[in-house]
PDB file with SEQRES, HELIX, SHEET and CRYST1 records, atoms N, CA, C and O in Angstrom:
SEQRES   1 A   91  MET THR GLU SER LEU VAL HIS ASP LYS ASP PRO ALA GLU          
SEQRES   2 A   91  GLN GLU ALA LEU ALA ARG ASP LEU GLY ASP GLU LEU THR          
SEQRES   3 A   91  ASP ALA PHE VAL ARG PHE VAL ARG GLY GLU VAL GLU PHE          
SEQRES   4 A   91  ALA GLU LEU THR PHE LEU ALA PHE ASP THR LEU GLN ASP          
SEQRES   5 A   91  LEU HIS VAL VAL GLY SER GLY ALA TYR GLU LEU GLU TYR          
SEQRES   6 A   91  ASP GLU ASP ASP GLU ASP ASP ASP GLN GLU GLU ALA THR          
SEQRES   7 A   91  GLU GLU GLN GLU ASP LEU ALA GLN GLU PRO ALA ARG PRO          
HELIX    1 AA1 PRO A   11  VAL A   33  1                                  23    
HELIX    2 AA2 PHE A   39  SER A   58  1                                  20    
HELIX    3 AA3 GLU A   67  ALA A   85  1                                  19    
CRYST1    1.000    1.000    1.000  90.00  90.00  90.00 P 1           1          
ATOM      1  N   MET A   1      32.396 340.046 230.985  1.00  0.00           N  
ATOM      2  CA  MET A   1      31.738 338.985 231.716  1.00  0.00           C  
ATOM      3  C   MET A   1      32.099 337.625 231.088  1.00  0.00           C  
ATOM      4  O   MET A   1      32.364 337.523 229.890  1.00  0.00           O  
ATOM      5  N   THR A   2      32.098 336.620 231.916  1.00  0.00           N  
ATOM      6  CA  THR A   2      32.379 335.288 231.421  1.00  0.00           C  
ATOM      7  C   THR A   2      31.106 334.631 230.946  1.00  0.00           C  
ATOM      8  O   THR A   2      30.004 335.053 231.296  1.00  0.00           O  
ATOM      9  N   GLU A   3      31.266 333.598 230.149  1.00  0.00           N  
ATOM     10  CA  GLU A   3      30.125 332.849 229.598  1.00  0.00           C  
ATOM     11  C   GLU A   3      29.420 332.128 230.751  1.00  0.00           C  
ATOM     12  O   GLU A   3      30.071 331.519 231.601  1.00  0.00           O  
ATOM     13  N   SER A   4      28.119 332.200 230.773  1.00  0.00           N  
ATOM     14  CA  SER A   4      27.359 331.518 231.807  1.00  0.00           C  
ATOM     15  C   SER A   4      27.267 330.036 231.506  1.00  0.00           C  
ATOM     16  O   SER A   4      26.840 329.638 230.422  1.00  0.00           O  
ATOM     17  N   LEU A   5      27.669 329.221 232.468  1.00  0.00           N  
ATOM     18  CA  LEU A   5      27.649 327.790 232.282  1.00  0.00           C  
ATOM     19  C   LEU A   5      26.526 327.153 233.123  1.00  0.00           C  
ATOM     20  O   LEU A   5      26.201 327.652 234.201  1.00  0.00           O  
ATOM     21  N   VAL A   6      25.954 326.084 232.643  1.00  0.00           N  
ATOM     22  CA  VAL A   6      24.931 325.373 233.347  1.00  0.00           C  
ATOM     23  C   VAL A   6      25.591 324.399 234.323  1.00  0.00           C  
ATOM     24  O   VAL A   6      26.438 323.598 233.926  1.00  0.00           O  
ATOM     25  N   HIS A   7      25.210 324.467 235.580  1.00  0.00           N  
ATOM     26  CA  HIS A   7      25.840 323.650 236.589  1.00  0.00           C  
ATOM     27  C   HIS A   7      24.816 322.729 237.230  1.00  0.00           C  
ATOM     28  O   HIS A   7      24.394 322.951 238.365  1.00  0.00           O  
ATOM     29  N   ASP A   8      24.421 321.705 236.505  1.00  0.00           N  
ATOM     30  CA  ASP A   8      23.488 320.716 237.071  1.00  0.00           C  
ATOM     31  C   ASP A   8      24.223 319.482 237.535  1.00  0.00           C  
ATOM     32  O   ASP A   8      23.588 318.497 237.913  1.00  0.00           O  
ATOM     33  N   LYS A   9      25.542 319.505 237.520  1.00  0.00           N  
ATOM     34  CA  LYS A   9      26.391 318.397 237.968  1.00  0.00           C  
ATOM     35  C   LYS A   9      26.968 318.713 239.316  1.00  0.00           C  
ATOM     36  O   LYS A   9      26.954 319.863 239.753  1.00  0.00           O  
ATOM     37  N   ASP A  10      27.471 317.706 239.975  1.00  0.00           N  
ATOM     38  CA  ASP A  10      28.128 317.873 241.252  1.00  0.00           C  
ATOM     39  C   ASP A  10      29.396 318.699 241.071  1.00  0.00           C  
ATOM     40  O   ASP A  10      30.281 318.296 240.317  1.00  0.00           O  
ATOM     41  N   PRO A  11      29.508 319.842 241.741  1.00  0.00           N  
ATOM     42  CA  PRO A  11      30.690 320.687 241.556  1.00  0.00           C  
ATOM     43  C   PRO A  11      32.011 319.968 241.910  1.00  0.00           C  
ATOM     44  O   PRO A  11      33.034 320.201 241.267  1.00  0.00           O  
ATOM     45  N   ALA A  12      31.981 319.116 242.911  1.00  0.00           N  
ATOM     46  CA  ALA A  12      33.205 318.349 243.281  1.00  0.00           C  
ATOM     47  C   ALA A  12      33.604 317.399 242.160  1.00  0.00           C  
ATOM     48  O   ALA A  12      34.789 317.209 241.884  1.00  0.00           O  
ATOM     49  N   GLU A  13      32.599 316.803 241.515  1.00  0.00           N  
ATOM     50  CA  GLU A  13      32.880 315.916 240.383  1.00  0.00           C  
ATOM     51  C   GLU A  13      33.487 316.717 239.223  1.00  0.00           C  
ATOM     52  O   GLU A  13      34.457 316.282 238.603  1.00  0.00           O  
ATOM     53  N   GLN A  14      32.914 317.879 238.939  1.00  0.00           N  
ATOM     54  CA  GLN A  14      33.445 318.729 237.870  1.00  0.00           C  
ATOM     55  C   GLN A  14      34.858 319.172 238.179  1.00  0.00           C  
ATOM     56  O   GLN A  14      35.712 319.211 237.293  1.00  0.00           O  
ATOM     57  N   GLU A  15      35.105 319.503 239.424  1.00  0.00           N  
ATOM     58  CA  GLU A  15      36.457 319.916 239.824  1.00  0.00           C  
ATOM     59  C   GLU A  15      37.455 318.793 239.651  1.00  0.00           C  
ATOM     60  O   GLU A  15      38.579 319.011 239.198  1.00  0.00           O  
ATOM     61  N   ALA A  16      37.043 317.593 240.011  1.00  0.00           N  
ATOM     62  CA  ALA A  16      37.932 316.426 239.865  1.00  0.00           C  
ATOM     63  C   ALA A  16      38.248 316.154 238.375  1.00  0.00           C  
ATOM     64  O   ALA A  16      39.382 315.869 237.989  1.00  0.00           O  
ATOM     65  N   LEU A  17      37.169 316.260 237.561  1.00  0.00           N  
ATOM     66  CA  LEU A  17      37.392 316.060 236.120  1.00  0.00           C  
ATOM     67  C   LEU A  17      38.325 317.139 235.545  1.00  0.00           C  
ATOM     68  O   LEU A  17      39.190 316.849 234.719  1.00  0.00           O  
ATOM     69  N   ALA A  18      38.132 318.387 235.996  1.00  0.00           N  
ATOM     70  CA  ALA A  18      38.993 319.475 235.499  1.00  0.00           C  
ATOM     71  C   ALA A  18      40.424 319.241 235.928  1.00  0.00           C  
ATOM     72  O   ALA A  18      41.345 319.492 235.151  1.00  0.00           O  
ATOM     73  N   ARG A  19      40.635 318.771 237.135  1.00  0.00           N  
ATOM     74  CA  ARG A  19      41.987 318.442 237.589  1.00  0.00           C  
ATOM     75  C   ARG A  19      42.616 317.323 236.780  1.00  0.00           C  
ATOM     76  O   ARG A  19      43.801 317.373 236.450  1.00  0.00           O  
ATOM     77  N   ASP A  20      41.819 316.313 236.462  1.00  0.00           N  
ATOM     78  CA  ASP A  20      42.286 315.210 235.617  1.00  0.00           C  
ATOM     79  C   ASP A  20      42.734 315.730 234.252  1.00  0.00           C  
ATOM     80  O   ASP A  20      43.787 315.349 233.741  1.00  0.00           O  
ATOM     81  N   LEU A  21      41.917 316.602 233.679  1.00  0.00           N  
ATOM     82  CA  LEU A  21      42.266 317.174 232.366  1.00  0.00           C  
ATOM     83  C   LEU A  21      43.530 318.000 232.484  1.00  0.00           C  
ATOM     84  O   LEU A  21      44.364 317.963 231.580  1.00  0.00           O  
ATOM     85  N   GLY A  22      43.701 318.737 233.557  1.00  0.00           N  
ATOM     86  CA  GLY A  22      44.916 319.506 233.760  1.00  0.00           C  
ATOM     87  C   GLY A  22      46.141 318.614 233.903  1.00  0.00           C  
ATOM     88  O   GLY A  22      47.217 318.924 233.393  1.00  0.00           O  
ATOM     89  N   ASP A  23      45.957 317.498 234.609  1.00  0.00           N  
ATOM     90  CA  ASP A  23      47.065 316.538 234.757  1.00  0.00           C  
ATOM     91  C   ASP A  23      47.462 315.965 233.391  1.00  0.00           C  
ATOM     92  O   ASP A  23      48.647 315.850 233.080  1.00  0.00           O  
ATOM     93  N   GLU A  24      46.463 315.609 232.587  1.00  0.00           N  
ATOM     94  CA  GLU A  24      46.755 315.084 231.256  1.00  0.00           C  
ATOM     95  C   GLU A  24      47.514 316.095 230.395  1.00  0.00           C  
ATOM     96  O   GLU A  24      48.437 315.744 229.661  1.00  0.00           O  
ATOM     97  N   LEU A  25      47.103 317.342 230.506  1.00  0.00           N  
ATOM     98  CA  LEU A  25      47.764 318.385 229.722  1.00  0.00           C  
ATOM     99  C   LEU A  25      49.181 318.606 230.238  1.00  0.00           C  
ATOM    100  O   LEU A  25      50.108 318.791 229.450  1.00  0.00           O  
ATOM    101  N   THR A  26      49.347 318.586 231.541  1.00  0.00           N  
ATOM    102  CA  THR A  26      50.699 318.703 232.110  1.00  0.00           C  
ATOM    103  C   THR A  26      51.601 317.581 231.624  1.00  0.00           C  
ATOM    104  O   THR A  26      52.760 317.816 231.283  1.00  0.00           O  
ATOM    105  N   ASP A  27      51.075 316.364 231.592  1.00  0.00           N  
ATOM    106  CA  ASP A  27      51.865 315.227 231.081  1.00  0.00           C  
ATOM    107  C   ASP A  27      52.245 315.439 229.609  1.00  0.00           C  
ATOM    108  O   ASP A  27      53.353 315.102 229.192  1.00  0.00           O  
ATOM    109  N   ALA A  28      51.336 315.988 228.849  1.00  0.00           N  
ATOM    110  CA  ALA A  28      51.614 316.262 227.431  1.00  0.00           C  
ATOM    111  C   ALA A  28      52.708 317.305 227.269  1.00  0.00           C  
ATOM    112  O   ALA A  28      53.562 317.198 226.390  1.00  0.00           O  
ATOM    113  N   PHE A  29      52.669 318.324 228.139  1.00  0.00           N  
ATOM    114  CA  PHE A  29      53.707 319.365 228.098  1.00  0.00           C  
ATOM    115  C   PHE A  29      55.066 318.759 228.448  1.00  0.00           C  
ATOM    116  O   PHE A  29      56.067 319.077 227.806  1.00  0.00           O  
ATOM    117  N   VAL A  30      55.108 317.912 229.431  1.00  0.00           N  
ATOM    118  CA  VAL A  30      56.362 317.247 229.821  1.00  0.00           C  
ATOM    119  C   VAL A  30      56.893 316.370 228.703  1.00  0.00           C  
ATOM    120  O   VAL A  30      58.092 316.364 228.424  1.00  0.00           O  
ATOM    121  N   ARG A  31      55.988 315.620 228.056  1.00  0.00           N  
ATOM    122  CA  ARG A  31      56.381 314.768 226.932  1.00  0.00           C  
ATOM    123  C   ARG A  31      56.936 315.616 225.796  1.00  0.00           C  
ATOM    124  O   ARG A  31      57.882 315.207 225.123  1.00  0.00           O  
ATOM    125  N   PHE A  32      56.354 316.799 225.574  1.00  0.00           N  
ATOM    126  CA  PHE A  32      56.850 317.705 224.540  1.00  0.00           C  
ATOM    127  C   PHE A  32      58.270 318.149 224.855  1.00  0.00           C  
ATOM    128  O   PHE A  32      59.141 318.121 223.985  1.00  0.00           O  
ATOM    129  N   VAL A  33      58.506 318.558 226.099  1.00  0.00           N  
ATOM    130  CA  VAL A  33      59.839 319.000 226.496  1.00  0.00           C  
ATOM    131  C   VAL A  33      60.875 317.886 226.353  1.00  0.00           C  
ATOM    132  O   VAL A  33      62.037 318.147 226.041  1.00  0.00           O  
ATOM    133  N   ARG A  34      60.446 316.645 226.584  1.00  0.00           N  
ATOM    134  CA  ARG A  34      61.339 315.523 226.451  1.00  0.00           C  
ATOM    135  C   ARG A  34      61.522 315.090 224.972  1.00  0.00           C  
ATOM    136  O   ARG A  34      62.318 314.202 224.667  1.00  0.00           O  
ATOM    137  N   GLY A  35      60.780 315.726 224.091  1.00  0.00           N  
ATOM    138  CA  GLY A  35      60.905 315.370 222.676  1.00  0.00           C  
ATOM    139  C   GLY A  35      60.085 314.163 222.281  1.00  0.00           C  
ATOM    140  O   GLY A  35      60.290 313.607 221.202  1.00  0.00           O  
ATOM    141  N   GLU A  36      59.157 313.743 223.131  1.00  0.00           N  
ATOM    142  CA  GLU A  36      58.335 312.566 222.867  1.00  0.00           C  
ATOM    143  C   GLU A  36      57.056 312.908 222.059  1.00  0.00           C  
ATOM    144  O   GLU A  36      56.396 312.020 221.519  1.00  0.00           O  
ATOM    145  N   VAL A  37      56.724 314.226 221.990  1.00  0.00           N  
ATOM    146  CA  VAL A  37      55.527 314.653 221.298  1.00  0.00           C  
ATOM    147  C   VAL A  37      55.935 315.839 220.409  1.00  0.00           C  
ATOM    148  O   VAL A  37      56.680 316.724 220.829  1.00  0.00           O  
ATOM    149  N   GLU A  38      55.432 315.828 219.186  1.00  0.00           N  
ATOM    150  CA  GLU A  38      55.686 316.949 218.278  1.00  0.00           C  
ATOM    151  C   GLU A  38      54.778 318.123 218.663  1.00  0.00           C  
ATOM    152  O   GLU A  38      53.723 317.938 219.269  1.00  0.00           O  
ATOM    153  N   PHE A  39      55.210 319.324 218.299  1.00  0.00           N  
ATOM    154  CA  PHE A  39      54.439 320.522 218.666  1.00  0.00           C  
ATOM    155  C   PHE A  39      53.028 320.485 218.059  1.00  0.00           C  
ATOM    156  O   PHE A  39      52.071 320.894 218.716  1.00  0.00           O  
ATOM    157  N   ALA A  40      52.888 320.009 216.836  1.00  0.00           N  
ATOM    158  CA  ALA A  40      51.578 319.930 216.210  1.00  0.00           C  
ATOM    159  C   ALA A  40      50.641 319.028 217.003  1.00  0.00           C  
ATOM    160  O   ALA A  40      49.468 319.354 217.186  1.00  0.00           O  
ATOM    161  N   GLU A  41      51.155 317.899 217.471  1.00  0.00           N  
ATOM    162  CA  GLU A  41      50.355 316.972 218.261  1.00  0.00           C  
ATOM    163  C   GLU A  41      49.980 317.595 219.602  1.00  0.00           C  
ATOM    164  O   GLU A  41      48.853 317.438 220.072  1.00  0.00           O  
ATOM    165  N   LEU A  42      50.939 318.312 220.222  1.00  0.00           N  
ATOM    166  CA  LEU A  42      50.688 319.001 221.461  1.00  0.00           C  
ATOM    167  C   LEU A  42      49.580 320.051 221.307  1.00  0.00           C  
ATOM    168  O   LEU A  42      48.698 320.190 222.155  1.00  0.00           O  
ATOM    169  N   THR A  43      49.664 320.784 220.189  1.00  0.00           N  
ATOM    170  CA  THR A  43      48.624 321.791 219.949  1.00  0.00           C  
ATOM    171  C   THR A  43      47.221 321.151 219.830  1.00  0.00           C  
ATOM    172  O   THR A  43      46.237 321.667 220.360  1.00  0.00           O  
ATOM    173  N   PHE A  44      47.169 320.032 219.131  1.00  0.00           N  
ATOM    174  CA  PHE A  44      45.890 319.338 219.006  1.00  0.00           C  
ATOM    175  C   PHE A  44      45.417 318.843 220.370  1.00  0.00           C  
ATOM    176  O   PHE A  44      44.240 318.978 220.705  1.00  0.00           O  
ATOM    177  N   LEU A  45      46.332 318.267 221.161  1.00  0.00           N  
ATOM    178  CA  LEU A  45      45.961 317.774 222.484  1.00  0.00           C  
ATOM    179  C   LEU A  45      45.454 318.916 223.386  1.00  0.00           C  
ATOM    180  O   LEU A  45      44.477 318.755 224.119  1.00  0.00           O  
ATOM    181  N   ALA A  46      46.129 320.057 223.317  1.00  0.00           N  
ATOM    182  CA  ALA A  46      45.719 321.220 224.122  1.00  0.00           C  
ATOM    183  C   ALA A  46      44.347 321.687 223.739  1.00  0.00           C  
ATOM    184  O   ALA A  46      43.524 321.967 224.611  1.00  0.00           O  
ATOM    185  N   PHE A  47      44.072 321.781 222.447  1.00  0.00           N  
ATOM    186  CA  PHE A  47      42.760 322.215 221.944  1.00  0.00           C  
ATOM    187  C   PHE A  47      41.691 321.221 222.348  1.00  0.00           C  
ATOM    188  O   PHE A  47      40.619 321.612 222.809  1.00  0.00           O  
ATOM    189  N   ASP A  48      41.971 319.948 222.182  1.00  0.00           N  
ATOM    190  CA  ASP A  48      41.043 318.870 222.534  1.00  0.00           C  
ATOM    191  C   ASP A  48      40.726 318.937 224.038  1.00  0.00           C  
ATOM    192  O   ASP A  48      39.576 318.770 224.444  1.00  0.00           O  
ATOM    193  N   THR A  49      41.745 319.179 224.843  1.00  0.00           N  
ATOM    194  CA  THR A  49      41.533 319.251 226.283  1.00  0.00           C  
ATOM    195  C   THR A  49      40.701 320.460 226.658  1.00  0.00           C  
ATOM    196  O   THR A  49      39.873 320.387 227.565  1.00  0.00           O  
ATOM    197  N   LEU A  50      40.912 321.572 225.969  1.00  0.00           N  
ATOM    198  CA  LEU A  50      40.097 322.757 226.244  1.00  0.00           C  
ATOM    199  C   LEU A  50      38.646 322.506 225.877  1.00  0.00           C  
ATOM    200  O   LEU A  50      37.745 322.963 226.581  1.00  0.00           O  
ATOM    201  N   GLN A  51      38.403 321.786 224.783  1.00  0.00           N  
ATOM    202  CA  GLN A  51      37.017 321.440 224.419  1.00  0.00           C  
ATOM    203  C   GLN A  51      36.414 320.536 225.504  1.00  0.00           C  
ATOM    204  O   GLN A  51      35.265 320.740 225.896  1.00  0.00           O  
ATOM    205  N   ASP A  52      37.157 319.556 225.988  1.00  0.00           N  
ATOM    206  CA  ASP A  52      36.666 318.700 227.066  1.00  0.00           C  
ATOM    207  C   ASP A  52      36.364 319.517 228.329  1.00  0.00           C  
ATOM    208  O   ASP A  52      35.358 319.292 229.003  1.00  0.00           O  
ATOM    209  N   LEU A  53      37.243 320.457 228.630  1.00  0.00           N  
ATOM    210  CA  LEU A  53      37.014 321.311 229.816  1.00  0.00           C  
ATOM    211  C   LEU A  53      35.711 322.112 229.660  1.00  0.00           C  
ATOM    212  O   LEU A  53      34.961 322.269 230.623  1.00  0.00           O  
ATOM    213  N   HIS A  54      35.449 322.608 228.465  1.00  0.00           N  
ATOM    214  CA  HIS A  54      34.183 323.323 228.216  1.00  0.00           C  
ATOM    215  C   HIS A  54      32.994 322.430 228.478  1.00  0.00           C  
ATOM    216  O   HIS A  54      32.021 322.840 229.109  1.00  0.00           O  
ATOM    217  N   VAL A  55      33.078 321.213 227.993  1.00  0.00           N  
ATOM    218  CA  VAL A  55      31.954 320.235 228.184  1.00  0.00           C  
ATOM    219  C   VAL A  55      31.780 319.993 229.689  1.00  0.00           C  
ATOM    220  O   VAL A  55      30.650 319.981 230.176  1.00  0.00           O  
ATOM    221  N   VAL A  56      32.867 319.804 230.429  1.00  0.00           N  
ATOM    222  CA  VAL A  56      32.779 319.561 231.872  1.00  0.00           C  
ATOM    223  C   VAL A  56      32.166 320.795 232.553  1.00  0.00           C  
ATOM    224  O   VAL A  56      31.261 320.673 233.378  1.00  0.00           O  
ATOM    225  N   GLY A  57      32.669 321.979 232.196  1.00  0.00           N  
ATOM    226  CA  GLY A  57      32.177 323.201 232.810  1.00  0.00           C  
ATOM    227  C   GLY A  57      30.697 323.465 232.531  1.00  0.00           C  
ATOM    228  O   GLY A  57      29.982 324.009 233.373  1.00  0.00           O  
ATOM    229  N   SER A  58      30.256 323.076 231.348  1.00  0.00           N  
ATOM    230  CA  SER A  58      28.856 323.297 230.972  1.00  0.00           C  
ATOM    231  C   SER A  58      27.929 322.235 231.579  1.00  0.00           C  
ATOM    232  O   SER A  58      26.712 322.414 231.625  1.00  0.00           O  
ATOM    233  N   GLY A  59      28.514 321.142 232.037  1.00  0.00           N  
ATOM    234  CA  GLY A  59      27.685 320.053 232.603  1.00  0.00           C  
ATOM    235  C   GLY A  59      27.056 319.180 231.509  1.00  0.00           C  
ATOM    236  O   GLY A  59      26.182 318.362 231.795  1.00  0.00           O  
ATOM    237  N   ALA A  60      27.486 319.348 230.299  1.00  0.00           N  
ATOM    238  CA  ALA A  60      26.918 318.598 229.187  1.00  0.00           C  
ATOM    239  C   ALA A  60      27.645 317.291 228.942  1.00  0.00           C  
ATOM    240  O   ALA A  60      28.050 316.991 227.818  1.00  0.00           O  
ATOM    241  N   TYR A  61      27.807 316.519 230.003  1.00  0.00           N  
ATOM    242  CA  TYR A  61      28.500 315.239 229.869  1.00  0.00           C  
ATOM    243  C   TYR A  61      27.792 314.180 230.716  1.00  0.00           C  
ATOM    244  O   TYR A  61      27.038 314.498 231.636  1.00  0.00           O  
ATOM    245  N   GLU A  62      28.043 312.965 230.397  1.00  0.00           N  
ATOM    246  CA  GLU A  62      27.562 311.834 231.152  1.00  0.00           C  
ATOM    247  C   GLU A  62      28.728 310.917 231.411  1.00  0.00           C  
ATOM    248  O   GLU A  62      29.423 310.531 230.472  1.00  0.00           O  
ATOM    249  N   LEU A  63      28.965 310.557 232.650  1.00  0.00           N  
ATOM    250  CA  LEU A  63      30.068 309.637 232.927  1.00  0.00           C  
ATOM    251  C   LEU A  63      29.607 308.205 232.627  1.00  0.00           C  
ATOM    252  O   LEU A  63      28.503 307.797 232.989  1.00  0.00           O  
ATOM    253  N   GLU A  64      30.464 307.480 231.974  1.00  0.00           N  
ATOM    254  CA  GLU A  64      30.173 306.085 231.660  1.00  0.00           C  
ATOM    255  C   GLU A  64      31.203 305.207 232.370  1.00  0.00           C  
ATOM    256  O   GLU A  64      32.393 305.520 232.394  1.00  0.00           O  
ATOM    257  N   TYR A  65      30.742 304.146 232.925  1.00  0.00           N  
ATOM    258  CA  TYR A  65      31.633 303.218 233.626  1.00  0.00           C  
ATOM    259  C   TYR A  65      31.752 301.936 232.886  1.00  0.00           C  
ATOM    260  O   TYR A  65      30.738 301.376 232.467  1.00  0.00           O  
ATOM    261  N   ASP A  66      32.934 301.445 232.705  1.00  0.00           N  
ATOM    262  CA  ASP A  66      33.200 300.204 232.032  1.00  0.00           C  
ATOM    263  C   ASP A  66      32.868 299.082 233.033  1.00  0.00           C  
ATOM    264  O   ASP A  66      33.357 299.088 234.163  1.00  0.00           O  
ATOM    265  N   GLU A  67      32.042 298.133 232.610  1.00  0.00           N  
ATOM    266  CA  GLU A  67      31.622 297.033 233.510  1.00  0.00           C  
ATOM    267  C   GLU A  67      32.809 296.245 233.994  1.00  0.00           C  
ATOM    268  O   GLU A  67      32.809 295.797 235.140  1.00  0.00           O  
ATOM    269  N   ASP A  68      33.813 296.056 233.181  1.00  0.00           N  
ATOM    270  CA  ASP A  68      35.009 295.343 233.594  1.00  0.00           C  
ATOM    271  C   ASP A  68      35.705 296.049 234.736  1.00  0.00           C  
ATOM    272  O   ASP A  68      36.199 295.402 235.660  1.00  0.00           O  
ATOM    273  N   ASP A  69      35.750 297.403 234.682  1.00  0.00           N  
ATOM    274  CA  ASP A  69      36.357 298.188 235.751  1.00  0.00           C  
ATOM    275  C   ASP A  69      35.559 297.980 237.049  1.00  0.00           C  
ATOM    276  O   ASP A  69      36.142 297.821 238.122  1.00  0.00           O  
ATOM    277  N   GLU A  70      34.225 297.981 236.942  1.00  0.00           N  
ATOM    278  CA  GLU A  70      33.398 297.812 238.108  1.00  0.00           C  
ATOM    279  C   GLU A  70      33.648 296.450 238.736  1.00  0.00           C  
ATOM    280  O   GLU A  70      33.732 296.340 239.959  1.00  0.00           O  
ATOM    281  N   ASP A  71      33.769 295.406 237.911  1.00  0.00           N  
ATOM    282  CA  ASP A  71      34.025 294.056 238.421  1.00  0.00           C  
ATOM    283  C   ASP A  71      35.383 294.026 239.110  1.00  0.00           C  
ATOM    284  O   ASP A  71      35.514 293.441 240.185  1.00  0.00           O  
ATOM    285  N   ASP A  72      36.387 294.642 238.513  1.00  0.00           N  
ATOM    286  CA  ASP A  72      37.732 294.713 239.113  1.00  0.00           C  
ATOM    287  C   ASP A  72      37.688 295.441 240.427  1.00  0.00           C  
ATOM    288  O   ASP A  72      38.313 295.008 241.395  1.00  0.00           O  
ATOM    289  N   ASP A  73      36.939 296.576 240.487  1.00  0.00           N  
ATOM    290  CA  ASP A  73      36.835 297.359 241.726  1.00  0.00           C  
ATOM    291  C   ASP A  73      36.177 296.513 242.819  1.00  0.00           C  
ATOM    292  O   ASP A  73      36.610 296.557 243.971  1.00  0.00           O  
ATOM    293  N   GLN A  74      35.140 295.745 242.478  1.00  0.00           N  
ATOM    294  CA  GLN A  74      34.449 294.923 243.431  1.00  0.00           C  
ATOM    295  C   GLN A  74      35.366 293.820 243.968  1.00  0.00           C  
ATOM    296  O   GLN A  74      35.367 293.529 245.164  1.00  0.00           O  
ATOM    297  N   GLU A  75      36.137 293.218 243.079  1.00  0.00           N  
ATOM    298  CA  GLU A  75      37.066 292.191 243.504  1.00  0.00           C  
ATOM    299  C   GLU A  75      38.124 292.776 244.413  1.00  0.00           C  
ATOM    300  O   GLU A  75      38.455 292.159 245.426  1.00  0.00           O  
ATOM    301  N   GLU A  76      38.665 293.928 244.101  1.00  0.00           N  
ATOM    302  CA  GLU A  76      39.659 294.569 244.928  1.00  0.00           C  
ATOM    303  C   GLU A  76      39.089 294.943 246.318  1.00  0.00           C  
ATOM    304  O   GLU A  76      39.771 294.804 247.334  1.00  0.00           O  
ATOM    305  N   ALA A  77      37.863 295.407 246.340  1.00  0.00           N  
ATOM    306  CA  ALA A  77      37.212 295.761 247.601  1.00  0.00           C  
ATOM    307  C   ALA A  77      36.963 294.528 248.463  1.00  0.00           C  
ATOM    308  O   ALA A  77      37.102 294.586 249.684  1.00  0.00           O  
ATOM    309  N   THR A  78      36.594 293.413 247.834  1.00  0.00           N  
ATOM    310  CA  THR A  78      36.396 292.164 248.574  1.00  0.00           C  
ATOM    311  C   THR A  78      37.717 291.666 249.126  1.00  0.00           C  
ATOM    312  O   THR A  78      37.780 291.241 250.280  1.00  0.00           O  
ATOM    313  N   GLU A  79      38.762 291.710 248.337  1.00  0.00           N  
ATOM    314  CA  GLU A  79      40.053 291.259 248.790  1.00  0.00           C  
ATOM    315  C   GLU A  79      40.561 292.139 249.964  1.00  0.00           C  
ATOM    316  O   GLU A  79      41.150 291.633 250.919  1.00  0.00           O  
ATOM    317  N   GLU A  80      40.321 293.448 249.868  1.00  0.00           N  
ATOM    318  CA  GLU A  80      40.741 294.328 250.924  1.00  0.00           C  
ATOM    319  C   GLU A  80      39.961 294.009 252.207  1.00  0.00           C  
ATOM    320  O   GLU A  80      40.546 293.991 253.290  1.00  0.00           O  
ATOM    321  N   GLN A  81      38.672 293.760 252.102  1.00  0.00           N  
ATOM    322  CA  GLN A  81      37.862 293.401 253.258  1.00  0.00           C  
ATOM    323  C   GLN A  81      38.345 292.090 253.890  1.00  0.00           C  
ATOM    324  O   GLN A  81      38.412 291.954 255.111  1.00  0.00           O  
ATOM    325  N   GLU A  82      38.684 291.113 253.001  1.00  0.00           N  
ATOM    326  CA  GLU A  82      39.203 289.834 253.480  1.00  0.00           C  
ATOM    327  C   GLU A  82      40.506 290.061 254.276  1.00  0.00           C  
ATOM    328  O   GLU A  82      40.712 289.493 255.348  1.00  0.00           O  
ATOM    329  N   ASP A  83      41.368 290.906 253.708  1.00  0.00           N  
ATOM    330  CA  ASP A  83      42.627 291.203 254.403  1.00  0.00           C  
ATOM    331  C   ASP A  83      42.380 291.833 255.737  1.00  0.00           C  
ATOM    332  O   ASP A  83      43.010 291.462 256.727  1.00  0.00           O  
ATOM    333  N   LEU A  84      41.461 292.794 255.788  1.00  0.00           N  
ATOM    334  CA  LEU A  84      41.175 293.492 257.048  1.00  0.00           C  
ATOM    335  C   LEU A  84      40.564 292.549 258.067  1.00  0.00           C  
ATOM    336  O   LEU A  84      40.896 292.610 259.251  1.00  0.00           O  
ATOM    337  N   ALA A  85      39.673 291.679 257.614  1.00  0.00           N  
ATOM    338  CA  ALA A  85      39.001 290.728 258.500  1.00  0.00           C  
ATOM    339  C   ALA A  85      39.877 289.514 258.783  1.00  0.00           C  
ATOM    340  O   ALA A  85      39.607 288.767 259.724  1.00  0.00           O  
ATOM    341  N   GLN A  86      40.901 289.308 257.999  1.00  0.00           N  
ATOM    342  CA  GLN A  86      41.789 288.154 258.088  1.00  0.00           C  
ATOM    343  C   GLN A  86      41.043 286.837 257.987  1.00  0.00           C  
ATOM    344  O   GLN A  86      41.399 285.851 258.633  1.00  0.00           O  
ATOM    345  N   GLU A  87      40.006 286.838 257.169  1.00  0.00           N  
ATOM    346  CA  GLU A  87      39.285 285.604 256.896  1.00  0.00           C  
ATOM    347  C   GLU A  87      38.626 285.754 255.509  1.00  0.00           C  
ATOM    348  O   GLU A  87      38.359 286.868 255.058  1.00  0.00           O  
ATOM    349  N   PRO A  88      38.374 284.629 254.851  1.00  0.00           N  
ATOM    350  CA  PRO A  88      37.763 284.735 253.515  1.00  0.00           C  
ATOM    351  C   PRO A  88      36.328 285.232 253.590  1.00  0.00           C  
ATOM    352  O   PRO A  88      35.638 285.051 254.593  1.00  0.00           O  
ATOM    353  N   ALA A  89      35.902 285.852 252.519  1.00  0.00           N  
ATOM    354  CA  ALA A  89      34.547 286.363 252.424  1.00  0.00           C  
ATOM    355  C   ALA A  89      33.583 285.192 252.383  1.00  0.00           C  
ATOM    356  O   ALA A  89      33.883 284.125 251.847  1.00  0.00           O  
ATOM    357  N   ARG A  90      32.407 285.425 252.971  1.00  0.00           N  
ATOM    358  CA  ARG A  90      31.373 284.377 252.942  1.00  0.00           C  
ATOM    359  C   ARG A  90      30.539 284.545 251.691  1.00  0.00           C  
ATOM    360  O   ARG A  90      30.233 285.671 251.300  1.00  0.00           O  
ATOM    361  N   PRO A  91      30.163 283.437 251.051  1.00  0.00           N  
ATOM    362  CA  PRO A  91      29.353 283.535 249.824  1.00  0.00           C  
ATOM    363  C   PRO A  91      27.933 284.050 250.108  1.00  0.00           C  
ATOM    364  O   PRO A  91      27.130 284.189 249.185  1.00  0.00           O  
TER     365      PRO A  91                                                      
END                                                                             
């Protein structure tokens, strides 16, 4: 039997996080094949990624958002709306 994990998080969010971790690991594998990463570093990255995956699977994580990223996202959304409306946003 597999280890029972607590799932109090949104399963779609957990799946997206797991996919992101997989993408990061894939990138590390490619960098290793290109000679950009030593095997010892790859081993550490793989282990670290597996630990992160366990945290995601257990639901024992909290997502934190950088305020600067939120401001950038808001600015981009406003600009996109202005482009769609073809007029400047009203204050």
